[in-house]
All heavy atoms as TSV, in Angstrom:
chain	resi	resn	atom	element	x	y	z
A	1	MET	N	N	208.625	115.870	103.807
A	1	MET	CA	C	208.662	115.632	102.380
A	1	MET	C	C	210.091	115.248	101.997
A	1	MET	O	O	211.055	115.834	102.475
A	1	MET	CB	C	208.229	116.897	101.627
A	1	MET	CG	C	208.415	116.745	100.152
A	1	MET	SD	S	207.684	117.975	99.046
A	1	MET	CE	C	207.807	119.502	99.839
A	2	LEU	N	N	210.198	114.283	101.122
A	2	LEU	CA	C	211.501	113.863	100.616
A	2	LEU	C	C	211.516	114.064	99.109
A	2	LEU	O	O	210.545	113.733	98.422
A	2	LEU	CB	C	211.768	112.383	100.927
A	2	LEU	CG	C	213.077	111.814	100.396
A	2	LEU	CD1	C	214.269	112.429	101.132
A	2	LEU	CD2	C	213.111	110.318	100.522
A	3	VAL	N	N	212.587	114.649	98.603
A	3	VAL	CA	C	212.772	114.841	97.174
A	3	VAL	C	C	214.054	114.136	96.800
A	3	VAL	O	O	215.068	114.275	97.461
A	3	VAL	CB	C	212.865	116.340	96.817
A	3	VAL	CG1	C	213.089	116.533	95.331
A	3	VAL	CG2	C	211.620	117.074	97.275
A	4	LEU	N	N	213.993	113.378	95.700
A	4	LEU	CA	C	215.140	112.579	95.288
A	4	LEU	C	C	215.301	112.737	93.777
A	4	LEU	O	O	214.326	112.755	93.039
A	4	LEU	CB	C	214.849	111.119	95.636
A	4	LEU	CG	C	215.884	110.075	95.338
A	4	LEU	CD1	C	215.851	109.027	96.425
A	4	LEU	CD2	C	215.652	109.443	94.003
A	5	SER	N	N	216.533	112.869	93.308
A	5	SER	CA	C	216.811	112.924	91.882
A	5	SER	C	C	217.538	111.644	91.502
A	5	SER	O	O	218.628	111.374	92.011
A	5	SER	CB	C	217.657	114.145	91.534
A	5	SER	OG	O	217.908	114.177	90.147
A	6	LEU	N	N	216.925	110.874	90.616
A	6	LEU	CA	C	217.483	109.598	90.175
A	6	LEU	C	C	218.135	109.804	88.811
A	6	LEU	O	O	217.454	110.157	87.845
A	6	LEU	CB	C	216.363	108.566	90.077
A	6	LEU	CG	C	216.740	107.166	89.665
A	6	LEU	CD1	C	217.607	106.514	90.728
A	6	LEU	CD2	C	215.491	106.341	89.422
A	7	PRO	N	N	219.453	109.621	88.688
A	7	PRO	CA	C	220.099	109.803	87.383
A	7	PRO	C	C	219.617	108.727	86.402
A	7	PRO	O	O	219.620	107.556	86.729
A	7	PRO	CB	C	221.592	109.639	87.682
A	7	PRO	CG	C	221.728	109.258	89.098
A	7	PRO	CD	C	220.383	109.246	89.731
A	8	VAL	N	N	219.174	109.160	85.216
A	8	VAL	CA	C	218.608	108.194	84.260
A	8	VAL	C	C	219.127	108.327	82.841
A	8	VAL	O	O	218.610	107.673	81.951
A	8	VAL	CB	C	217.058	108.233	84.233
A	8	VAL	CG1	C	216.477	107.791	85.545
A	8	VAL	CG2	C	216.550	109.601	83.859
A	9	GLY	N	N	220.119	109.127	82.581
A	9	GLY	CA	C	220.629	109.203	81.224
A	9	GLY	C	C	221.577	110.361	81.012
A	9	GLY	O	O	221.897	111.093	81.925
A	10	LEU	N	N	222.019	110.457	79.765
A	10	LEU	CA	C	222.916	111.531	79.358
A	10	LEU	C	C	222.327	112.225	78.139
A	10	LEU	O	O	221.742	111.572	77.259
A	10	LEU	CB	C	224.287	110.970	78.980
A	10	LEU	CG	C	225.056	110.234	80.081
A	10	LEU	CD1	C	226.298	109.560	79.501
A	10	LEU	CD2	C	225.451	111.192	81.194
A	11	ASP	N	N	222.485	113.548	78.065
A	11	ASP	CA	C	222.035	114.265	76.877
A	11	ASP	C	C	223.102	114.126	75.782
A	11	ASP	O	O	224.150	113.531	76.005
A	11	ASP	CB	C	221.682	115.717	77.210
A	11	ASP	CG	C	222.869	116.615	77.460
A	11	ASP	OD1	O	224.027	116.190	77.263
A	11	ASP	OD2	O	222.653	117.776	77.855
A	12	PRO	N	N	222.846	114.658	74.579
A	12	PRO	CA	C	223.820	114.513	73.490
A	12	PRO	C	C	225.202	115.097	73.784
A	12	PRO	O	O	226.190	114.693	73.169
A	12	PRO	CB	C	223.164	115.266	72.325
A	12	PRO	CG	C	221.702	115.187	72.608
A	12	PRO	CD	C	221.598	115.267	74.114
A	13	ASN	N	N	225.289	116.028	74.735
A	13	ASN	CA	C	226.593	116.593	75.121
A	13	ASN	C	C	227.260	115.825	76.251
A	13	ASN	O	O	228.321	116.202	76.727
A	13	ASN	CB	C	226.433	118.059	75.540
A	13	ASN	CG	C	226.083	118.943	74.376
A	13	ASN	OD1	O	226.626	118.799	73.293
A	13	ASN	ND2	N	225.164	119.859	74.593
A	14	GLY	N	N	226.616	114.769	76.730
A	14	GLY	CA	C	227.183	113.989	77.817
A	14	GLY	C	C	226.797	114.482	79.204
A	14	GLY	O	O	227.297	114.002	80.203
A	15	MET	N	N	225.893	115.457	79.258
A	15	MET	CA	C	225.443	116.004	80.536
A	15	MET	C	C	224.397	115.063	81.150
A	15	MET	O	O	223.431	114.710	80.495
A	15	MET	CB	C	224.835	117.383	80.331
A	15	MET	CG	C	224.377	118.055	81.604
A	15	MET	SD	S	225.720	118.542	82.662
A	15	MET	CE	C	226.204	120.067	81.912
A	16	PRO	N	N	224.616	114.636	82.384
A	16	PRO	CA	C	223.643	113.733	83.008
A	16	PRO	C	C	222.326	114.452	83.330
A	16	PRO	O	O	222.318	115.654	83.589
A	16	PRO	CB	C	224.336	113.280	84.295
A	16	PRO	CG	C	225.358	114.308	84.574
A	16	PRO	CD	C	225.743	114.924	83.259
A	17	PHE	N	N	221.247	113.707	83.276
A	17	PHE	CA	C	219.960	114.254	83.686
A	17	PHE	C	C	219.237	113.217	84.526
A	17	PHE	O	O	219.611	112.041	84.534
A	17	PHE	CB	C	219.111	114.721	82.499
A	17	PHE	CG	C	218.733	113.646	81.533
A	17	PHE	CD1	C	217.595	112.897	81.715
A	17	PHE	CD2	C	219.534	113.382	80.443
A	17	PHE	CE1	C	217.244	111.901	80.821
A	17	PHE	CE2	C	219.186	112.390	79.535
A	17	PHE	CZ	C	218.051	111.645	79.727
A	18	GLY	N	N	218.245	113.652	85.271
A	18	GLY	CA	C	217.579	112.745	86.201
A	18	GLY	C	C	216.075	112.908	86.235
A	18	GLY	O	O	215.508	113.821	85.644
A	19	LEU	N	N	215.472	111.996	86.937
A	19	LEU	CA	C	214.042	111.982	87.175
A	19	LEU	C	C	213.834	112.374	88.631
A	19	LEU	O	O	214.443	111.782	89.531
A	19	LEU	CB	C	213.500	110.571	86.935
A	19	LEU	CG	C	212.064	110.304	87.327
A	19	LEU	CD1	C	211.129	111.033	86.367
A	19	LEU	CD2	C	211.795	108.816	87.287
A	20	GLN	N	N	213.031	113.391	88.873
A	20	GLN	CA	C	212.805	113.837	90.247
A	20	GLN	C	C	211.577	113.135	90.816
A	20	GLN	O	O	210.520	113.109	90.197
A	20	GLN	CB	C	212.616	115.343	90.295
A	20	GLN	CG	C	212.655	115.903	91.688
A	20	GLN	CD	C	212.667	117.419	91.683
A	20	GLN	OE1	O	211.878	118.050	90.998
A	20	GLN	NE2	N	213.551	117.982	92.473
A	21	ILE	N	N	211.747	112.569	91.992
A	21	ILE	CA	C	210.669	111.874	92.691
A	21	ILE	C	C	210.398	112.656	93.976
A	21	ILE	O	O	211.316	112.923	94.754
A	21	ILE	CB	C	211.060	110.425	93.023
A	21	ILE	CG1	C	211.440	109.677	91.737
A	21	ILE	CG2	C	209.934	109.711	93.757
A	21	ILE	CD1	C	212.111	108.355	91.979
A	22	ILE	N	N	209.143	113.023	94.182
A	22	ILE	CA	C	208.753	113.816	95.349
A	22	ILE	C	C	207.684	113.056	96.111
A	22	ILE	O	O	206.726	112.559	95.523
A	22	ILE	CB	C	208.197	115.193	94.931
A	22	ILE	CG1	C	209.235	115.931	94.086
A	22	ILE	CG2	C	207.784	116.002	96.145
A	22	ILE	CD1	C	208.710	117.190	93.434
A	23	GLY	N	N	207.868	112.945	97.410
A	23	GLY	CA	C	206.895	112.226	98.230
A	23	GLY	C	C	206.335	113.078	99.335
A	23	GLY	O	O	206.847	114.167	99.640
A	24	PRO	N	N	205.293	112.611	99.969
A	24	PRO	CA	C	204.640	113.364	101.036
A	24	PRO	C	C	205.477	113.358	102.318
A	24	PRO	O	O	206.396	112.558	102.479
A	24	PRO	CB	C	203.336	112.607	101.250
A	24	PRO	CG	C	203.684	111.194	100.886
A	24	PRO	CD	C	204.654	111.302	99.755
A	25	ARG	N	N	205.134	114.224	103.223
A	25	ARG	CA	C	205.783	114.260	104.529
A	25	ARG	C	C	205.657	112.889	105.161
A	25	ARG	O	O	204.584	112.275	105.152
A	25	ARG	CB	C	205.114	115.289	105.421
A	25	ARG	CG	C	205.744	115.429	106.790
A	25	ARG	CD	C	204.993	116.446	107.611
A	25	ARG	NE	N	204.978	117.700	106.866
A	25	ARG	CZ	C	205.465	118.837	107.336
A	25	ARG	NH1	N	205.973	118.886	108.529
A	25	ARG	NH2	N	205.419	119.932	106.609
A	26	GLY	N	N	206.755	112.369	105.648
A	26	GLY	CA	C	206.764	111.044	106.271
A	26	GLY	C	C	206.806	109.906	105.253
A	26	GLY	O	O	206.744	108.745	105.633
A	27	GLY	N	N	206.917	110.251	103.962
A	27	GLY	CA	C	206.910	109.223	102.926
A	27	GLY	C	C	208.291	108.824	102.454
A	27	GLY	O	O	208.456	108.379	101.315
A	28	ASP	N	N	209.280	108.947	103.323
A	28	ASP	CA	C	210.658	108.637	102.935
A	28	ASP	C	C	210.801	107.205	102.419
A	28	ASP	O	O	211.429	106.975	101.369
A	28	ASP	CB	C	211.617	108.840	104.116
A	28	ASP	CG	C	211.661	110.281	104.594
A	28	ASP	OD1	O	210.772	111.058	104.213
A	28	ASP	OD2	O	212.579	110.623	105.354
A	29	ALA	N	N	210.252	106.249	103.122
A	29	ALA	CA	C	210.372	104.845	102.714
A	29	ALA	C	C	209.708	104.634	101.346
A	29	ALA	O	O	210.239	103.886	100.508
A	29	ALA	CB	C	209.757	103.921	103.752
A	30	LEU	N	N	208.582	105.289	101.117
A	30	LEU	CA	C	207.886	105.179	99.830
A	30	LEU	C	C	208.748	105.728	98.690
A	30	LEU	O	O	208.939	105.071	97.683
A	30	LEU	CB	C	206.558	105.926	99.874
A	30	LEU	CG	C	205.811	106.038	98.550
A	30	LEU	CD1	C	205.342	104.671	98.079
A	30	LEU	CD2	C	204.630	106.995	98.688
A	31	VAL	N	N	209.291	106.931	98.861
A	31	VAL	CA	C	210.117	107.561	97.828
A	31	VAL	C	C	211.360	106.721	97.556
A	31	VAL	O	O	211.707	106.466	96.399
A	31	VAL	CB	C	210.498	109.006	98.228
A	31	VAL	CG1	C	211.541	109.583	97.281
A	31	VAL	CG2	C	209.269	109.888	98.247
A	32	LEU	N	N	212.022	106.272	98.600
A	32	LEU	CA	C	213.225	105.453	98.415
A	32	LEU	C	C	212.890	104.123	97.748
A	32	LEU	O	O	213.637	103.623	96.910
A	32	LEU	CB	C	213.937	105.239	99.753
A	32	LEU	CG	C	214.540	106.513	100.361
A	32	LEU	CD1	C	215.047	106.239	101.771
A	32	LEU	CD2	C	215.632	107.069	99.480
A	33	GLY	N	N	211.746	103.554	98.096
A	33	GLY	CA	C	211.310	102.300	97.460
A	33	GLY	C	C	211.009	102.484	95.986
A	33	GLY	O	O	211.386	101.645	95.155
A	34	VAL	N	N	210.318	103.568	95.645
A	34	VAL	CA	C	210.022	103.870	94.245
A	34	VAL	C	C	211.319	104.085	93.475
A	34	VAL	O	O	211.504	103.567	92.369
A	34	VAL	CB	C	209.098	105.098	94.118
A	34	VAL	CG1	C	209.024	105.611	92.685
A	34	VAL	CG2	C	207.702	104.764	94.641
A	35	ALA	N	N	212.259	104.840	94.050
A	35	ALA	CA	C	213.535	105.104	93.390
A	35	ALA	C	C	214.301	103.807	93.177
A	35	ALA	O	O	214.868	103.572	92.092
A	35	ALA	CB	C	214.374	106.076	94.210
A	36	ALA	N	N	214.338	102.938	94.169
A	36	ALA	CA	C	215.049	101.657	94.031
A	36	ALA	C	C	214.413	100.793	92.954
A	36	ALA	O	O	215.120	100.176	92.136
A	36	ALA	CB	C	215.062	100.922	95.370
A	37	ALA	N	N	213.088	100.748	92.912
A	37	ALA	CA	C	212.388	99.944	91.898
A	37	ALA	C	C	212.658	100.501	90.498
A	37	ALA	O	O	212.916	99.737	89.559
A	37	ALA	CB	C	210.892	99.931	92.192
A	38	LEU	N	N	212.599	101.826	90.348
A	38	LEU	CA	C	212.869	102.423	89.035
A	38	LEU	C	C	214.314	102.186	88.607
A	38	LEU	O	O	214.576	101.894	87.431
A	38	LEU	CB	C	212.578	103.922	89.065
A	38	LEU	CG	C	211.118	104.309	88.999
A	38	LEU	CD1	C	210.939	105.809	89.275
A	38	LEU	CD2	C	210.529	103.956	87.643
A	39	GLU	N	N	215.230	102.309	89.531
A	39	GLU	CA	C	216.635	102.097	89.202
A	39	GLU	C	C	216.864	100.660	88.716
A	39	GLU	O	O	217.567	100.425	87.743
A	39	GLU	CB	C	217.528	102.415	90.397
A	39	GLU	CG	C	218.999	102.485	90.031
A	39	GLU	CD	C	219.831	103.087	91.136
A	39	GLU	OE1	O	219.555	102.837	92.319
A	39	GLU	OE2	O	220.770	103.821	90.791
A	40	ARG	N	N	216.230	99.687	89.386
A	40	ARG	CA	C	216.346	98.283	88.949
A	40	ARG	C	C	215.733	98.109	87.566
A	40	ARG	O	O	216.286	97.442	86.699
A	40	ARG	CB	C	215.673	97.355	89.939
A	40	ARG	CG	C	216.476	97.085	91.194
A	40	ARG	CD	C	215.894	95.952	92.017
A	40	ARG	NE	N	214.505	96.174	92.414
A	40	ARG	CZ	C	214.120	96.844	93.494
A	40	ARG	NH1	N	215.030	97.340	94.315
A	40	ARG	NH2	N	212.847	96.979	93.790
A	41	LEU	N	N	214.574	98.704	87.357
A	41	LEU	CA	C	213.870	98.579	86.080
A	41	LEU	C	C	214.662	99.208	84.931
A	41	LEU	O	O	214.730	98.651	83.833
A	41	LEU	CB	C	212.497	99.262	86.184
A	41	LEU	CG	C	211.614	99.245	84.949
A	41	LEU	CD1	C	211.106	97.824	84.712
A	41	LEU	CD2	C	210.453	100.191	85.112
A	42	LEU	N	N	215.254	100.369	85.176
A	42	LEU	CA	C	215.966	101.095	84.137
A	42	LEU	C	C	217.398	100.627	83.918
A	42	LEU	O	O	218.019	100.953	82.904
A	42	LEU	CB	C	215.971	102.596	84.471
A	42	LEU	CG	C	214.594	103.251	84.588
A	42	LEU	CD1	C	214.715	104.686	85.091
A	42	LEU	CD2	C	213.856	103.196	83.270
A	43	ALA	N	N	217.947	99.840	84.835
A	43	ALA	CA	C	219.356	99.437	84.775
A	43	ALA	C	C	219.677	98.550	83.581
A	43	ALA	O	O	220.815	98.513	83.129
A	43	ALA	CB	C	219.747	98.727	86.073
A	44	ASP	N	N	218.704	97.831	83.054
A	44	ASP	CA	C	218.974	96.900	81.954
A	44	ASP	C	C	219.027	97.580	80.585
A	44	ASP	O	O	219.420	96.958	79.612
A	44	ASP	CB	C	217.914	95.795	81.922
A	44	ASP	CG	C	218.026	94.868	83.112
A	44	ASP	OD1	O	219.137	94.751	83.674
A	44	ASP	OD2	O	217.006	94.269	83.484
A	45	ASP	N	N	218.637	98.818	80.502
A	45	ASP	CA	C	218.631	99.553	79.237
A	45	ASP	C	C	219.805	100.531	79.235
A	45	ASP	O	O	219.887	101.393	80.110
A	45	ASP	CB	C	217.306	100.290	79.062
A	45	ASP	CG	C	217.144	100.921	77.701
A	45	ASP	OD1	O	218.155	101.314	77.080
A	45	ASP	OD2	O	215.986	101.026	77.251
A	46	VAL	N	N	220.686	100.422	78.272
A	46	VAL	CA	C	221.875	101.277	78.222
A	46	VAL	C	C	221.507	102.765	78.158
A	46	VAL	O	O	222.256	103.619	78.623
A	46	VAL	CB	C	222.795	100.861	77.044
A	46	VAL	CG1	C	222.144	101.155	75.707
A	46	VAL	CG2	C	224.131	101.548	77.154
A	47	ARG	N	N	220.327	103.089	77.617
A	47	ARG	CA	C	219.913	104.500	77.513
A	47	ARG	C	C	219.480	105.083	78.856
A	47	ARG	O	O	219.497	106.297	79.037
A	47	ARG	CB	C	218.761	104.648	76.518
A	47	ARG	CG	C	219.128	104.264	75.103
A	47	ARG	CD	C	217.908	104.169	74.238
A	47	ARG	NE	N	217.019	103.160	74.823
A	47	ARG	CZ	C	215.766	102.953	74.442
A	47	ARG	NH1	N	215.237	103.683	73.499
A	47	ARG	NH2	N	215.036	102.009	74.995
A	48	THR	N	N	219.058	104.233	79.795
A	48	THR	CA	C	218.524	104.737	81.067
A	48	THR	C	C	219.264	104.210	82.285
A	48	THR	O	O	218.890	104.536	83.415
A	48	THR	CB	C	217.036	104.376	81.201
A	48	THR	OG1	O	216.889	102.971	81.079
A	48	THR	CG2	C	216.205	105.097	80.156
A	49	ALA	N	N	220.303	103.418	82.087
A	49	ALA	CA	C	221.083	102.936	83.230
A	49	ALA	C	C	221.791	104.106	83.886
A	49	ALA	O	O	222.001	105.154	83.268
A	49	ALA	CB	C	222.101	101.890	82.775
A	50	ARG	N	N	222.188	103.927	85.136
A	50	ARG	CA	C	222.892	105.013	85.852
A	50	ARG	C	C	224.052	105.501	84.996
A	50	ARG	O	O	224.951	104.735	84.669
A	50	ARG	CB	C	223.416	104.508	87.196
A	50	ARG	CG	C	224.150	105.562	87.985
A	50	ARG	CD	C	224.625	105.037	89.312
A	50	ARG	NE	N	223.507	104.801	90.214
A	50	ARG	CZ	C	223.057	105.713	91.078
A	50	ARG	NH1	N	223.627	106.887	91.145
A	50	ARG	NH2	N	222.044	105.439	91.857
A	51	PRO	N	N	224.036	106.773	84.592
A	51	PRO	CA	C	225.052	107.273	83.671
A	51	PRO	C	C	226.404	107.494	84.328
A	51	PRO	O	O	226.487	107.783	85.526
A	51	PRO	CB	C	224.470	108.603	83.192
A	51	PRO	CG	C	223.575	109.044	84.303
A	51	PRO	CD	C	223.026	107.776	84.918
A	52	VAL	N	N	227.421	107.347	83.518
A	52	VAL	CA	C	228.782	107.693	83.936
A	52	VAL	C	C	229.199	108.833	83.013
A	52	VAL	O	O	229.450	108.613	81.830
A	52	VAL	CB	C	229.751	106.498	83.784
A	52	VAL	CG1	C	231.161	106.913	84.159
A	52	VAL	CG2	C	229.268	105.327	84.632
A	53	PRO	N	N	229.213	110.070	83.520
A	53	PRO	CA	C	229.521	111.219	82.657
A	53	PRO	C	C	230.907	111.115	82.039
A	53	PRO	O	O	231.855	110.672	82.676
A	53	PRO	CB	C	229.441	112.411	83.610
A	53	PRO	CG	C	228.601	111.950	84.748
A	53	PRO	CD	C	228.886	110.473	84.881
A	54	ASP	N	N	231.006	111.512	80.779
A	54	ASP	CA	C	232.281	111.576	80.060
A	54	ASP	C	C	232.859	112.979	80.313
A	54	ASP	O	O	232.447	113.945	79.680
A	54	ASP	CB	C	232.032	111.338	78.579
A	54	ASP	CG	C	233.303	111.355	77.744
A	54	ASP	OD1	O	234.314	111.965	78.189
A	54	ASP	OD2	O	233.276	110.765	76.661
A	55	ILE	N	N	233.788	113.064	81.233
A	55	ILE	CA	C	234.319	114.365	81.654
A	55	ILE	C	C	234.953	115.118	80.486
A	55	ILE	O	O	234.768	116.330	80.350
A	55	ILE	CB	C	235.330	114.198	82.818
A	55	ILE	CG1	C	234.662	113.513	84.013
A	55	ILE	CG2	C	235.937	115.540	83.213
A	55	ILE	CD1	C	233.470	114.250	84.575
A	56	GLY	N	N	235.673	114.420	79.630
A	56	GLY	CA	C	236.292	115.074	78.471
A	56	GLY	C	C	235.265	115.687	77.555
A	56	GLY	O	O	235.420	116.819	77.072
A	57	LYS	N	N	234.175	114.958	77.289
A	57	LYS	CA	C	233.106	115.456	76.425
A	57	LYS	C	C	232.403	116.648	77.071
A	57	LYS	O	O	232.061	117.617	76.401
A	57	LYS	CB	C	232.115	114.333	76.145
A	57	LYS	CG	C	231.153	114.633	75.040
A	57	LYS	CD	C	230.335	113.409	74.677
A	57	LYS	CE	C	229.418	113.703	73.521
A	57	LYS	NZ	N	228.601	112.542	73.151
A	58	LEU	N	N	232.212	116.587	78.394
A	58	LEU	CA	C	231.583	117.708	79.101
A	58	LEU	C	C	232.454	118.962	79.022
A	58	LEU	O	O	231.949	120.062	78.828
A	58	LEU	CB	C	231.309	117.339	80.557
A	58	LEU	CG	C	230.159	116.382	80.800
A	58	LEU	CD1	C	230.148	115.938	82.255
A	58	LEU	CD2	C	228.843	116.995	80.410
A	59	ARG	N	N	233.759	118.789	79.183
A	59	ARG	CA	C	234.658	119.954	79.117
A	59	ARG	C	C	234.657	120.581	77.732
A	59	ARG	O	O	234.807	121.790	77.593
A	59	ARG	CB	C	236.073	119.541	79.501
A	59	ARG	CG	C	236.256	119.336	80.964
A	59	ARG	CD	C	237.724	119.185	81.340
A	59	ARG	NE	N	237.832	119.028	82.769
A	59	ARG	CZ	C	238.454	118.024	83.366
A	59	ARG	NH1	N	239.054	117.099	82.657
A	59	ARG	NH2	N	238.499	117.942	84.672
A	60	ALA	N	N	234.496	119.746	76.693
A	60	ALA	CA	C	234.515	120.246	75.322
A	60	ALA	C	C	233.175	120.822	74.879
A	60	ALA	O	O	233.105	121.537	73.879
A	60	ALA	CB	C	234.916	119.113	74.378
A	61	ALA	N	N	232.112	120.547	75.609
A	61	ALA	CA	C	230.769	121.003	75.228
A	61	ALA	C	C	230.668	122.525	75.396
A	61	ALA	O	O	231.319	123.115	76.255
A	61	ALA	CB	C	229.715	120.323	76.094
A	62	PRO	N	N	229.819	123.159	74.576
A	62	PRO	CA	C	229.631	124.609	74.738
A	62	PRO	C	C	228.972	124.920	76.080
A	62	PRO	O	O	228.315	124.058	76.665
A	62	PRO	CB	C	228.702	124.979	73.577
A	62	PRO	CG	C	228.041	123.704	73.182
A	62	PRO	CD	C	228.992	122.605	73.530
A	63	ALA	N	N	229.155	126.129	76.517
A	63	ALA	CA	C	228.532	126.567	77.783
A	63	ALA	C	C	227.021	126.425	77.680
A	63	ALA	O	O	226.430	126.626	76.620
A	63	ALA	CB	C	228.899	128.015	78.072
A	64	ILE	N	N	226.386	126.084	78.783
A	64	ILE	CA	C	224.929	125.910	78.790
A	64	ILE	C	C	224.219	127.180	78.332
A	64	ILE	O	O	223.207	127.123	77.638
A	64	ILE	CB	C	224.456	125.487	80.200
A	64	ILE	CG1	C	224.933	124.066	80.494
A	64	ILE	CG2	C	222.944	125.575	80.307
A	64	ILE	CD1	C	224.653	123.598	81.890
A	65	ALA	N	N	224.766	128.337	78.658
A	65	ALA	CA	C	224.125	129.612	78.301
A	65	ALA	C	C	224.005	129.805	76.796
A	65	ALA	O	O	223.171	130.579	76.350
A	65	ALA	CB	C	224.898	130.772	78.917
A	66	VAL	N	N	224.811	129.101	75.991
A	66	VAL	CA	C	224.714	129.249	74.534
A	66	VAL	C	C	224.077	128.018	73.894
A	66	VAL	O	O	223.965	127.948	72.684
A	66	VAL	CB	C	226.094	129.524	73.892
A	66	VAL	CG1	C	226.662	130.844	74.400
A	66	VAL	CG2	C	227.049	128.385	74.126
A	67	ALA	N	N	223.632	127.069	74.703
A	67	ALA	CA	C	223.022	125.858	74.185
A	67	ALA	C	C	221.619	126.141	73.661
A	67	ALA	O	O	220.906	127.010	74.167
A	67	ALA	CB	C	222.948	124.791	75.290
A	68	GLU	N	N	221.240	125.392	72.627
A	68	GLU	CA	C	219.906	125.537	72.054
A	68	GLU	C	C	218.848	125.253	73.126
A	68	GLU	O	O	218.954	124.293	73.881
A	68	GLU	CB	C	219.740	124.549	70.909
A	68	GLU	CG	C	218.395	124.647	70.233
A	68	GLU	CD	C	218.253	123.669	69.084
A	68	GLU	OE1	O	219.276	123.182	68.580
A	68	GLU	OE2	O	217.114	123.389	68.697
A	69	GLY	N	N	217.872	126.125	73.221
A	69	GLY	CA	C	216.791	125.944	74.171
A	69	GLY	C	C	217.058	126.564	75.544
A	69	GLY	O	O	216.170	126.572	76.389
A	70	PHE	N	N	218.250	127.087	75.766
A	70	PHE	CA	C	218.538	127.704	77.067
A	70	PHE	C	C	217.737	128.996	77.213
A	70	PHE	O	O	217.643	129.788	76.286
A	70	PHE	CB	C	220.034	128.019	77.220
A	70	PHE	CG	C	220.357	128.714	78.505
A	70	PHE	CD1	C	220.430	128.001	79.677
A	70	PHE	CD2	C	220.587	130.063	78.541
A	70	PHE	CE1	C	220.723	128.627	80.890
A	70	PHE	CE2	C	220.884	130.707	79.731
A	70	PHE	CZ	C	220.955	129.993	80.907
A	71	ARG	N	N	217.156	129.187	78.365
A	71	ARG	CA	C	216.400	130.409	78.641
A	71	ARG	C	C	217.112	131.188	79.736
A	71	ARG	O	O	217.384	130.635	80.809
A	71	ARG	CB	C	214.992	130.089	79.107
A	71	ARG	CG	C	214.184	129.456	78.003
A	71	ARG	CD	C	212.795	129.183	78.507
A	71	ARG	NE	N	212.000	128.623	77.446
A	71	ARG	CZ	C	210.807	129.041	77.121
A	71	ARG	NH1	N	210.241	130.007	77.809
A	71	ARG	NH2	N	210.147	128.480	76.145
A	72	ASP	N	N	217.380	132.419	79.458
A	72	ASP	CA	C	218.014	133.277	80.435
A	72	ASP	C	C	216.949	134.045	81.194
A	72	ASP	O	O	216.238	134.854	80.634
A	72	ASP	CB	C	218.956	134.255	79.732
A	72	ASP	CG	C	219.722	135.129	80.719
A	72	ASP	OD1	O	219.603	134.909	81.926
A	72	ASP	OD2	O	220.436	136.028	80.260
A	73	PHE	N	N	216.815	133.725	82.458
A	73	PHE	CA	C	215.791	134.377	83.277
A	73	PHE	C	C	216.347	135.547	84.059
A	73	PHE	O	O	215.689	136.074	84.921
A	73	PHE	CB	C	215.166	133.365	84.252
A	73	PHE	CG	C	214.399	132.264	83.539
A	73	PHE	CD1	C	214.937	131.004	83.426
A	73	PHE	CD2	C	213.177	132.522	82.973
A	73	PHE	CE1	C	214.245	129.994	82.779
A	73	PHE	CE2	C	212.473	131.534	82.313
A	73	PHE	CZ	C	213.012	130.272	82.217
A	74	GLY	N	N	217.599	135.917	83.761
A	74	GLY	CA	C	218.249	136.972	84.506
A	74	GLY	C	C	217.950	138.341	84.067
A	74	GLY	O	O	217.165	138.867	83.451
């Protein structure tokens, strides 16, 4: 089994997020092909092109533990 995370955007705080692609055992070529096709498809849209994180904005953002919607499972 191959699992791949394809970066596809930034949240309002500048934190990158991705789309996870999971394939069957022996499906490496399939997963990589799907990821390559999606990356080409999404590259033309500024909202989904491979993100470049803004390090300054990330440093200034509040800790994830105090972010809206954060769930503490500890």
